[in-house]
N, C-alpha and C positions, 0 to 999 in steps of 0.2 A: 403510441409512443413517438413523440416528436422532439427533435433536438435542433437548437439554433446555436451557431458559434460565430464569434468574431475574433479576429486576432490582428495584432500589429507587430511586425518583425523588423528589427534593425540588425544588419550584418556589417560589423566593423563601422558602425555609425551610419550606414546607408540603408534607407528603407527599401524593403521588398514590397511587392504588391499586397495591399491589405486583404485579409481573408474574411469572407462572409459566406457561411454555409447554413442551409436549412434543409432538413430531410426528416422523414418519418413514415410510419405505416402501422400495420396491425400484426401482432404475433399471436398465434393461437396454439394452445396446448390442449391435448385431449387424451383420455384413456379409452382404448378400444380393446375390449376383452382382455384387459390386463397388460396391454402394450401401450407404453407412453409415446405419444406422437407429437410432432411440432410442425407447424407450417406458418408462412407469413406472406404478406403482399403489401406493396405500397400503392396499389390501386384500390382506393376505398369505395368501391362500387359492389353492389350485391352479387352480380355475376362473377366478378373476380374473386370475391371472398368464398363463394360457394365452390367455385372451381378448385381453389387452393385446398379447401377442406376435403372435397371428394378425392382429389389426387393423393392427399396425405393419408386418408383413411384406407384407401386401396393399398398403399405402400405398407401401412401397419398390418393390414390383414395378410398380406403376402409374407410378412416376417413373423407371423404368429407362431409357427412351428419352430422357427430358429431360436427365438428368444424366450419362448415358454409362456408368455402372458402372465407374469407373476407380480407385476408392479401394482402397488397400492399407495394411497396417499393418507397421511395422518389426518385425523379429525381436528378441525380448528374452528374457532369462534367466527360467527358471521359478523362482519364489520361494515359500517358505513362511515367514511371519514374523508376529510379534505385537509391536507397538510402542505405547508410551504415554508420557504426560507424568507426571512425578513430582508427587505431591500430598501435602503434609504432612497436610492434612485433606481427606478425600474430598469430591468435589462433592456427593454425596448427603447429606453431613452439614453442609453450609453452609446457613444459614437466612437469611431476609429480615432478621432482627435483626442478623446479622453484617454484611450490606451496609448496613443502616441506620446502624450505628455509624460506618462509614467515611464515608458520605454526610454525616452530621451534622458529623463532624470537618472535612471539606473545606469544607462550607458555612460553618462557624464562622470559618475563615480569611478567606473572601471577604467576609462581611458586615461585617467590621470596617472596611472602607473605605466611607465614606458616599457617595462618588461613583459606586459601582457600584449602580445602581438596580434592575437585574433580574439574576437569576441562576437557573440551572437545573443541577442535578447529577444524574447517573445513574451508579449503580454496578451492574454486571451480571456475571453468570457464565454460562458456556455449556459444556456437555459434549456432545461429538460422538463417537459410536461407529459404527464401520463394520465390515462383513464383506464383503471383496472376493474374488470367485472368477472365473476365466475358463476358457475351454475348453482353454487350454494347461496347466492344472493349477496355476496360481499361486493361492495362498490367503494372504490377509493380513487380520489383525484389528488394529484400532487403537482407542485410547481417548485422546481429547485434551480436556483442560479448559483453558479460557481465561477470563481476567477482564479487564474494562476499566472505565475511568472516562471519562465525557464531561462537559464543562461548557460552558455558554454564558453569557458575561458581557457585560452591556451597561452602559456608563457614560455620564454626562452631566455637563458642567461648562462654564459660560460660553459656551453656544451650540455647544460641541464634543460630538461623539458618538464613542464607540469601542466596538467589539464584537469579542469574541474567542471562537473555538471551539477547545476543547482536547480531545485524545483521548490516553489512555494505555492500553496494553494489553500483555499477555504471556501465555504459555502456562505451565501448571503449576497449583499450588494457589493459594489466595487470597493466600498470602504473597508472590506475585510482585509485587503492587502496592507492597509495601514496597521492593522492589529497584528499582522504577522511579522512586522519588523523587517521588511525586505531591504530598506535602505541601509539600516544598521548592519544587517548580515552581509550586504555587498561590500561595505567598507571593511568589515573584518576579513572577508575572503581575499580582498586585494592585498591587505597586509600579510596574510598568511602565505599567499602565493609568492610574494617577494622573499619572505624568509625561507621558504622551501627551496627557491631557486638559488639563493645566494649564501645561506648560512646553515645548511643542513648536512648531515653526514649519515652514513649507513651504520647499522648496529651489527654486533657480533651475534651469530645464531646461538640460541640457548633458551633456557627456561627463565621466565620473568614473571614478576607480579605485574599485572596489567590493569590499568584503569581505562575504560572506554567512555566516550561521550554519548549523549542521547541519540545522535544520528546512528551510531553503530548499535546501541542497545535496540533501537527500533528495527533495523534491518535484520538483526539476529532473531528477534521475536517473530517478525513477519515470515522469514524464510524457514527457520528451523522449528518453529512452533505452530504458527498460524496455518501454513500450508499443510503441515503434517497432520493437523487435527481437523481438516476438512473431511467430513464423513464419507463423501463420495470417493475420495482417495482411499480411505481406510477399507471400504467394502469392495474396491476395485473398479468402481464405475468410471473413474477417470484415468485408469491405467494406461490406455493408449493415447490419451489426449494431453494429460498434464502430469502424469506420474502417479506413484503410489505413496506409501507412508511406512515409517518404521513402526507405527502403531498397527496392530493386526486385529481383525474381528475376534471378539471373545476375550481379548487381552488388552482392553482399552485403558484400564486403571493402572497404568505403569508409572514407575518413578523415572523422571527425566532428569532431575537435577537436585540441587541442595534445597534446604528449607527456605533459602533466600529467593528462590525462583517463583515468582508470581506473575503470570501473564494473562491479560484480558483482551477482549475485543468488544468495542462499544460504538455502535453506529449512531447513538443518540446524543453524542457530544455536540453542543451548539456550535455552529460555524465551522465545524470540522469538514475536511475535504471528502471524507467518506460518509457524510451525514445522510441518514434516512430514518423515517419513523415507521414505515411499513415496507416489507420487502416485496419482491415481484411475484409472490404467491399470495399476497394479501394478508400476511402474518405480521402482527405488531412486533417491531424491533425491540430488543433489550440488550443489556450488557451481558456478555458471556465470560465467566471466569474459567478460562481454558486450563490453566495450570495453577494449582494452589499448593504452596509449600513444597514444590518440586514434584508433585504428582498430578497426572492428567485428571482433570475434574469433569470436563464436558467437551464434546466435539461441536463443530459448526454443522448445523443441520438444515436441510430443506424438508418439504413434506414427504418426499420419497424416502429419504434415509431415516427420517423420524419414524415412519411406518415400520421400517425394518427393525428398528430398536424398540418399537412399542411405546414411543413417547410423543410429546408434542414438538413441533418444529420450534426452533429458537430464532426464526426470522433471518436466515442467512442466505436467501436466494436472490441473486441479482442478474440482470441482463444489461449489457452495455447498449443495446439497440433493439429495435423491433424485430430484426431479422436473425436473431440468435436466441436460443432457449435460455431461460434463467437457470443458473447453476450455483452451487455453493461458493460463496465468496467472502473474503474478509471485508472489514470496513475500516475501523481505526484500531489497530492491534498494537499493544504496548506492554512494556514491563511496568508493573505497579511501583510507585515510589517507596523508598525505605526511610531510614532515620539518620543517615549520615550526611554531613556536608561534603562538598568537593574537597575542601582543605583537609578534612579528616581522612578522606580516602588517600590523598597523596601522602600524608604523614604515615598512615597505616601501611601503605605499599613500601615505604622506606627506600627501596631501590627497585627500579623497574621501568616501564614504558607507559606513557599516557597517549592513547590513540584517540584523537578528537573526532576525526571524520574519515570516511573511506573513499578510495579511488575506484575500486571495483570489488565485486564479490561473485562467487558462484557456489552452487550446491547441487548434489546429485538428486536423482528423481525420486528417492525415498526420503529425502530431507535429512540425511545422516552425515555424510562427509561434506565439509564446507571449507571455504577459503575467503578471507577478507584481506584486502590490500589497503593499508593505511594511507591516507593523504596527508593530513596535518597531524603530526605526532611529536612528542617531546620525551627526553630522558627524565627519569625521576631519580634524584640523587639525594641521599640524606633526608628524605621526606619533603623535598622541595623540587619544583619543576626546573629542568635544565635546558640544554640546547635542543633545537629542533632536529629530528631525525627523519630519514626518508626511506621509502620502499619497504616499510615494515609489513611482513606477511604473517598472518595467523592462519594456520591450517589445523583443523581439529574435527572432532565428531560432536554430534549433539550431546550425548551424555558426558563426554569429557569436558566440553565447554561449560555446561550448566552445573555440573557437580562441583566445579571450582569457583562458583560465584559465592563470595563471602560478604558483600555489602552493596547496598543500593542507596543512591542519593535521595534527598528530600524533594528536589525540584523535578517536575515532570515537564518535558517539552516534546514537540512533535515536528515531523517533517512530512511534506507532501510527496506522494509517489503515485505512479500508475501501475497497478498490479495486472499482470497478464496471466491468462489461464484459458484452457479450452481449445477446441478445434472446430470451426475457425476461432482463432484467438480473440478473446475479449479483454480489452483494457478498461479497467474501472478505477475511479479515483479513490485513494485511500490515504490515511495518515499512518505512518510508522512512528513509534515513540518510546520514550522511557526516560529514566533518570541516568546520571552517571552510574557506572557499575564497577566494582572492584573484584578482580579474579586473582586467585593465588596459583602460581605455578603453571602458566601456559607457555607452550613452546612457540617461539617466534624465529623467523628467519628473514633474510633480506632479499630484495629483488635483484 
């Protein structure tokens, strides 16, 4: 498993030293009398590899009595495959100058607004190559290039402060950034920050009809659904490392929300940031319908948890690097689109709040109690958008939130993110997404 990365950074228009990183090694998983073990080395010589294996097997043997040796893996198809992302210009041919031109273009858009006092832009590319083989004779080679843009904007005006973190990303060649509409989004964000700083007011705490934008739909789906339906959390495997879940073993098929709630995870979306065709256990990836009409439909599985449930893995095992074990991860998690237009939602809400984007969020370790702080938000009066509002806070629980979902927009859009999980923590690229959504009767307060 090898990864190469290049990046160009502008901090308030001034370039920082360009980044160029290359590292890799071999990760080895094994079963020893029902104990699942893992080891790794970045010294690709036979002696080093043998030593790593022998040391890890001894450790597994010493822990046999403590853990009981009960781990099994699901039976999966033997596969031979090579998959890759399409690149109009190969990663090896992309230079720091290519990234510099993009960074300067984005920075030029932002610096036109004098109220934005601090800005940082990073444009980066990453190439991941893997060779996977197991003792069942599956052999998979892959080559995946990804590009991303991150920006941190801080604005000040009349005693008000606003800060925005942006992330864009996709898989493929450098041209994927054009398809993500980064320039247009930067222009919109500059206008929004000015309005927040100069023309926004606080709301009165109370119960409102609420329309949320796709950015918020996506983070809600990722945090309160995707993480909760990772099977290792459900059975307790991740309890000390990443938390547990409100879903409990033997009671998986529970109702989480209204019939309008439909949430999926799909790593096979072309050019997506979380794109892959085979997971890191050699299992072919597929779309997972996590929640259908408000009820849990399936969990995210690897071969270990699939064996516990007596089913096949649905290809959800990922490792961020050679030196960490593959664990159950999301890819592109999103709310399925519905049949309403945005204008219809605003009219249906009549009086309420439209929260387009978020400033921050947090959620407890069983994915139940959660909090979203709005960034760009507006009043809804008489079925029409009104003045911008600031510091809107939604505090709720998973069943309270999703049971009040009454409408979903037709248009589906995604945002790039880096999902963290595990100990040591692994950050993997994902998309969060969804349409606009309409909720009836959510309690909001102000910051």
